[in-house]
PAZAPA-4460 file (N, C-alpha, C; in steps of 0.05 Angstrom, whole numbers, plus 32768, in hexadecimal, padded with zeros to 4 digits):
% residues 113
    n_x    n_y    n_z   ca_x   ca_y   ca_z    c_x    c_y    c_z   seq   type   mol
   82F0   847E   7BA3   82E8   8476   7BBA   82F8   8475   7BCF     1      X     A
   82ED   8478   7BEA   82F9   8484   7C01   82F7   8470   7C1D     2      X     A
   8309   846C   7C30   8306   845E   7C43   82EA   8467   7C53     3      X     A
   82D6   845B   7C55   82C4   8460   7C6A   82A6   8462   7C5F     4      X     A
   82AD   8462   7C3E   8293   8465   7C2C   8281   844E   7C2A     5      X     A
   8268   8452   7C29   8259   843C   7C23   8252   8438   7C06     6      X     A
   824E   841F   7BF8   8249   8427   7BDD   823B   840C   7BD8     7      X     A
   822B   840D   7BC7   821E   83F3   7BBD   822E   83DE   7BA7     8      X     A
   8226   83C7   7BAD   8239   83BA   7BA4   8222   8399   7B93     9      X     A
   8228   8396   7B7F   821A   837F   7B74   822D   8369   7B74    10      X     A
   8229   8359   7B82   8238   8344   7B85   822C   8327   7B7C    11      X     A
   8217   8329   7B71   820E   830F   7B68   8200   82FE   7B7B    12      X     A
   8204   82E4   7B6D   81F6   82CA   7B80   8206   82C4   7B95    13      X     A
   81FE   82CA   7BB1   8212   82C0   7BC2   8218   829D   7BC2    14      X     A
   8230   8295   7BD0   8237   8283   7BCE   8239   8275   7BEF    15      X     A
   822D   8264   7BFB   822C   825F   7C0F   8223   8272   7C27    16      X     A
   8237   827D   7C39   822B   8293   7C4F   8239   82AD   7C49    17      X     A
   8246   82AA   7C29   8253   82BF   7C23   823A   82DB   7C1E    18      X     A
   823C   82EE   7C19   822C   8303   7C17   822A   8308   7BF9    19      X     A
   8211   8310   7BEF   8211   8313   7BD2   81F9   8324   7BCA    20      X     A
   81EE   8324   7BB6   81DE   8333   7BA2   81E6   8351   7BAB    21      X     A
   81D3   8366   7BA7   81DC   837B   7BA4   81DA   8386   7BC0    22      X     A
   81F2   8392   7BD6   81F0   839C   7BE7   8205   83B1   7BF0    23      X     A
   81F9   83B9   7C01   820F   83D8   7C0D   822D   83CD   7C1B    24      X     A
   8246   83D4   7C16   8259   83CF   7C21   826A   83E5   7C26    25      X     A
   827D   83E1   7C43   828D   83F8   7C49   82A3   83F3   7C3B    26      X     A
   82B0   8409   7C32   82D1   8403   7C2B   82DB   840B   7C42    27      X     A
   82EF   83F9   7C47   8306   83F7   7C63   831E   83F9   7C59    28      X     A
   832B   83F7   7C3E   8348   83F8   7C3A   834D   8415   7C3B    29      X     A
   8368   841B   7C3E   8371   842B   7C44   8373   8442   7C2A    30      X     A
   836E   8456   7C2A   836C   846C   7C10   8382   8462   7C06    31      X     A
   839B   8467   7C0B   83B2   845F   7BF4   83AD   844D   7BE8    32      X     A
   83A4   843B   7BE9   839B   8420   7BD7   837F   842A   7BCD    33      X     A
   836D   8435   7BDA   8355   843B   7BCB   835C   8452   7BAF    34      X     A
   8375   8463   7BB4   837D   8477   7B9B   838D   846B   7B89    35      X     A
   8394   844B   7B90   83B0   8443   7B7D   839E   8431   7B66    36      X     A
   83B3   8424   7B52   83A4   8423   7B35   8398   83FF   7B41    37      X     A
   839B   83F9   7B52   838C   83E0   7B5E   836D   83E3   7B53    38      X     A
   836B   83C1   7B4A   8349   83C1   7B48   833A   83BD   7B5F    39      X     A
   8345   83B7   7B6E   832F   83AD   7B8A   832D   83BB   7BA0    40      X     A
   831E   83C0   7BB2   8320   83CC   7BC8   8317   83B7   7BE7    41      X     A
   831F   83BA   7BF9   8313   83AC   7C0E   82FD   83B0   7C1E    42      X     A
   82EB   83A2   7C18   82C8   83AE   7C2A   82C0   83A2   7C3F    43      X     A
   82AC   83A7   7C52   82A4   8398   7C5C   8283   8396   7C5A    44      X     A
   8273   8385   7C4E   8257   8387   7C49   8245   838B   7C5D    45      X     A
   8234   8396   7C54   821C   83A3   7C69   81FD   838E   7C65    46      X     A
   81F4   838E   7C78   81DE   837C   7C7B   81C7   838A   7C89    47      X     A
   81AC   8389   7C82   8199   8396   7C8B   818C   8380   7C9F    48      X     A
   819C   8366   7CA4   8197   834F   7CB7   819E   8356   7CD8    49      X     A
   818B   8367   7CEE   81A2   8375   7D02   81A7   835B   7D17    50      X     A
   819F   8347   7D11   81A5   832C   7D2A   81C5   8327   7D1E    51      X     A
   81CB   8339   7D06   81F2   8337   7D07   81FE   8342   7D18    52      X     A
   81F5   835D   7D25   81FD   836F   7D34   8207   8360   7D50    53      X     A
   8200   834B   7D4E   8200   833E   7D70   8220   832C   7D6E    54      X     A
   8224   832D   7D53   8242   831E   7D4B   8258   832B   7D53    55      X     A
   8270   8328   7D64   8287   8335   7D6B   8295   8343   7D52    56      X     A
   8299   835C   7D56   82A6   8366   7D44   828F   837E   7D2D    57      X     A
   8278   836E   7D2C   8267   837F   7D18   825D   8399   7D1E    58      X     A
   824F   83A6   7D0E   824B   83C6   7D19   8238   83D1   7D0F    59      X     A
   8221   83DC   7D1D   8208   83E7   7D1A   820B   83FA   7D03    60      X     A
   81FD   8400   7CEF   8203   8414   7CE7   81DE   8429   7CE5    61      X     A
   81DE   8440   7CEB   81C3   844D   7CE0   81B7   8456   7CC6    62      X     A
   81A4   8453   7CC8   8196   8455   7CB6   819A   8476   7CAF    63      X     A
   819A   8482   7C98   8195   84A3   7C91   81A3   84A8   7C72    64      X     A
   819F   84C4   7C72   81A9   84CF   7C55   81C5   84CE   7C5B    65      X     A
   81DB   84D9   7C73   81F7   84CD   7C74   81FC   84B3   7C6E    66      X     A
   81F6   849D   7C77   8200   8488   7C6D   81ED   8476   7C4D    67      X     A
   81DA   848B   7C48   81CD   847F   7C30   81BD   8463   7C33    68      X     A
   81B7   8454   7C52   81B0   843B   7C53   8190   8444   7C5A    69      X     A
   817F   842E   7C51   8164   8437   7C4F   8159   842B   7C71    70      X     A
   8162   841D   7C84   8158   840D   7C97   8176   8407   7CA9    71      X     A
   8174   8408   7CC1   818E   8409   7CD0   819C   83EA   7CCA    72      X     A
   81B7   83E6   7CC4   81C8   83D4   7CB7   81D7   83C7   7CD1    73      X     A
   81E3   83B8   7CC6   8203   83AE   7CD2   8217   83A4   7CBE    74      X     A
   822A   83B0   7CC8   8242   83AB   7CB8   8256   8390   7CBD    75      X     A
   8255   8382   7CB1   825E   8362   7CB3   8273   8361   7CAF    76      X     A
   8288   8368   7CC6   82A1   8374   7CCB   82B5   834E   7CC1    77      X     A
   82A9   833D   7CCD   82B7   8323   7CCE   82B3   831A   7CAA    78      X     A
   82A2   8322   7C9A   82A5   8323   7C7F   82B2   8335   7C70    79      X     A
   82C8   833F   7C7C   82D8   834D   7C69   82E8   8344   7C52    80      X     A
   82DD   8350   7C3C   82ED   8341   7C26   82F9   8359   7C12    81      X     A
   8302   8348   7BFC   830E   8360   7BE1   82F5   835D   7BD0    82      X     A
   82F6   8370   7BC0   82DE   8379   7BAE   82E9   8384   7B98    83      X     A
   82E5   837B   7B80   82EF   8387   7B62   82E2   83A1   7B67    84      X     A
   82E8   83BF   7B64   82D8   83D4   7B5B   82CB   83D4   7B45    85      X     A
   82C8   83C1   7B39   82B6   83CA   7B1C   8299   83C4   7B2B    86      X     A
   8295   83AF   7B3A   827A   83AA   7B45   8274   83BA   7B5F    87      X     A
   827F   83DA   7B62   8279   83E8   7B75   8265   83FD   7B66    88      X     A
   8252   8403   7B65   823D   840B   7B52   8239   8427   7B57    89      X     A
   823E   8436   7B78   8229   844A   7B7E   8236   844D   7B97    90      X     A
   8241   8467   7B9C   8243   8470   7BBB   8227   8479   7BC3    91      X     A
   8220   846C   7BDA   820D   8476   7BE6   820B   8480   7C00    92      X     A
   8223   8485   7C0C   8221   8490   7C21   8240   8491   7C30    93      X     A
   8245   8494   7C4A   825B   848D   7C5C   8255   8488   7C76    94      X     A
   8263   8477   7C82   8266   846F   7C9D   8269   8488   7CAD    95      X     A
   8258   848A   7CC1   825E   84A2   7CDB   8279   84A3   7CE3    96      X     A
   8285   84B3   7CE4   82A0   84BC   7CF4   829F   84AB   7D08    97      X     A
   828C   84AA   7D1C   8296   84A2   7D37   8294   847F   7D31    98      X     A
   8286   8470   7D1D   8283   8456   7D1C   829B   8447   7D06    99      X     A
   82AF   845D   7CFB   82C6   844D   7CF2   82D4   8442   7CFF   100      X     A
   82DA   844F   7D18   82EF   8444   7D2B   82E6   8425   7D39   101      X     A
   82CA   8425   7D39   82BC   8409   7D43   82C5   83F5   7D30   102      X     A
   82C3   83FA   7D13   82C0   83ED   7D00   82E2   83E4   7CFA   103      X     A
   82F7   83F9   7D01   8312   83F3   7D03   8314   83DF   7D17   104      X     A
   8307   83E2   7D2F   8309   83CE   7D47   8300   83AE   7D42   105      X     A
   82EB   83AE   7D38   82DC   8395   7D27   82F4   8389   7D17   106      X     A
   8305   8398   7D05   8312   838E   7CEE   832A   8384   7D01   107      X     A
   8331   838F   7D11   834C   8382   7D27   8340   836D   7D34   108      X     A
   8325   836C   7D3D   832A   834E   7D4D   8320   833F   7D3F   109      X     A
   8313   833E   7D21   830F   8328   7D14   832D   831A   7D04   110      X     A
   833C   8331   7D05   834E   8328   7CF2   8368   8328   7D07   111      X     A
   8369   8329   7D1C   837A   8324   7D34   8396   8332   7D31   112      X     A
   838D   834C   7D27   83A2   8362   7D2C   83A8   8371   7D41   113      X     A
***
């Protein structure tokens, strides 16, 4: 697993406003953590609900072979979370290089860094 990759995650039944079900997620943790013995990674969930694009910090992702997304989607940066690697089932693509800095800016915004 590498930073910027997009993976399928099986999250089960959603609780409240938390994301759930099977959905893509973007790995956002540093590679030194991703390559460690830790069982968890930091991720940003992805949704096909384009209305989420208008929330500050969220980032629109294109559909296509490179991302592995079937339709334009949104990285919901405000829902950054820790996830156990065991539920990350398949690497489907990668965030375009020009959009990872935008996701990073969103993380700085929502985490007040």
